C-alpha positions, 0 to 999 in steps of 0.5 A: 472505538472511533478512529481519531485523526492525528494532526500532521504538521507536514500537511498543515504547514506546507499544503502546496509544497508537500503535495508537489514534493510528494508527487515527485517522490511517488514518481521516483518510486515508480521509475525505480521499480520498473525495467529499463525499457519502461523507464526509457518510455516513461521519459516520453509518457508519464507512468499511469495511475496504477503503475505509480500505485504498484510502485508505491506498494513495492516501496511500502514493503521496504518500510514495514515489519511484520510479526515473525512467529513462524519465520515468515521473514525468510519466506517470499513476501506475498502480495494478493489482490482480491476482486477485479484487478485494476493493476493489469501487468503493472503489479507483475513488474514487481514479482520476483524483486527482493525486499529485505531479502524476500522475493515478492510473489503475486496472487489474485484471489477471490475470497478473503481467507485465501489472504491469511497467509499473505503479507499484503492484501490490496482490496479493489474497488469492486469489493466495496460492499464486501469490505467490512466482512474482508477486514473482519476475516483478516482482523487476527491475521498480520496482513497489511491491507491496502486500498484506494477506496474513499474512507478505507482507513476510517473503516479499519484498513491500514493504507489508503492510496489517494489521488488528489489533482492527479497526484498519488498520495496515501493515508495510514491507519496506525492503530489498525497496523498496531492491532495486527503487530505490524510496525510502520517506519516513521519515515513512511509515516512522515510522507503520509498526508493523513494519519489515523491513530 
């Protein structure tokens, strides 16, 4: 079944203003995540693209509820990266942070089946050719898939980080999340530049 696009009035009515507001929101997310020395440094040098994306992933964890048949809500929240890791140390800065009472753990993996016990999987650009197989392998698992590849949501991924004019925003495939029993807060949906359902 083809994924249809839902009209997002936030984008349609205030295209320029919303981009500006969203860019500030993303920047605030980034600055809240990092340590004090980095915040001091950020006053002179803006955070890099993948620092902002790592911060956004951390923020997403606060607005998502996973199904909990096995009591996973009390276990550490696992974020995995498959393929060549574009984050470097940026993602490790959120390791050990608390989100909804859960400590965040970070894993780098090579095969999709290694992510079945994780909560979030970031699919790096190096896995573009393997994307259909990765999404198919995780179809029956409540793993929130995130990437920054063009067409990721249209392919069945859940959240796609998109950079427009040096501003990081995101798209959300609500239908893909619902199929896995993953609930995304309306507060996060309102910030999306595009919603697929």
